[in-house]
Each structure stands twice: as C-alpha cells, then as structure tokens.
N, C-alpha and C positions, 0 to 999 in steps of 0.2 A: 754860298747856299748850302751844298749838300754836305760842306766840311761842318757846319754848325749842327747838322743833323745827326751825322756819325758821333759828333763829340757828346751831343746829349745822350746819345743811348748807352756810349761809354760811362759817362757820368751817372746815368740813372740806375738807381738801386733795386728797380724793380725789372732792371733788364737781366735775363739769364746769361752764365757764362758762354754759352755758345752765340748768343744775341751780341755779348761784347765783342768775341773773338772776331766774329763775322764784320763788326762795324769797324774792328781796330784793323783787319785785312783791307776793307773797302778802303778805309780813309787812305792808306798807305797806297794802294792805287790811286786813288783820286790824286795824291801828292805828285806821284811819278807822271800822270798826266800833267801836271801842272809845271813838272819841271823842277819840282821840290823834292831831291831825291833824299836830303840828308833828313826830311821830315818823314819821308816814306821809310827811310832804314829805322827809325826811332820806332814807328807803328808797327813793324815787321819784328823787330827786337822785343815789343812787347808782348806780344802774342808769343814769341818764341820761350819767354820767360815762362808763361803757363806752362809750357810743355807742348804744346800743339804744334805740329810741323806742317802736315799738309802741302798744300802748295807753298806756303810761306817760303820755304828754302829758294825754289825759282824766283819768287818774287823779288826777295832780298837780293839775290843774285842780279839780278835785271837791275835795281835800282842804284846797287854797289857799281855795276858796270858803268851805268851811265853816269856815274860820280867820277869815272876814270879810275875806280879801285881795282884793277883787273885782276891782280892775285887773288885778294878776298872774294871778289866775285867768282872766279873759278872754283874756290873752296865749297862755296853755296850751291854752285851749278853742279857739282860732283855730288853733294849732299842731296840734291834733287832727283838725280837719278836713280 
C-alpha cells in the first residue's frame, strides 16, 4: 500500500523536487524494512544522482550491509560521518 503511494508521488509532475526526494528516500526505507535491499539501494542511488546526500549515505550503507556488501557498505558509512 505505502509503496504505491510513494511511487505515485515520485511520478507526479505536481510534486516538488523536495517531495520527490523525500518519497524516494522513504520508499528506500520501506524496501529495507521489507528485506528488499537491492530495491532500497536503487532508491537511494536515485536520490544521490540528484546530488542530495543528507542521511542517504547512512541509509544506503545500511542496505548494503544487509546485502552482505560489506566493503561498499563501509565506504558509505564513512561518507555518512
């Protein structure tokens, strides 16, 4: 249910860039909670492509760690600090 809400916000032309970034990040968090770490990483990558970092580095590091990609995860944990 929530996945479709976030996807609708992301696709909406009426949404501001901040709303889209927030929805993309929240979608990544939701995918992490569902155990779909690769989808979460893709969401975080989309936010990073736009140039926003904020807490995204930590979120991506966590998803990478849960995906057993420890070396890459460590790089993003370092960026997050």
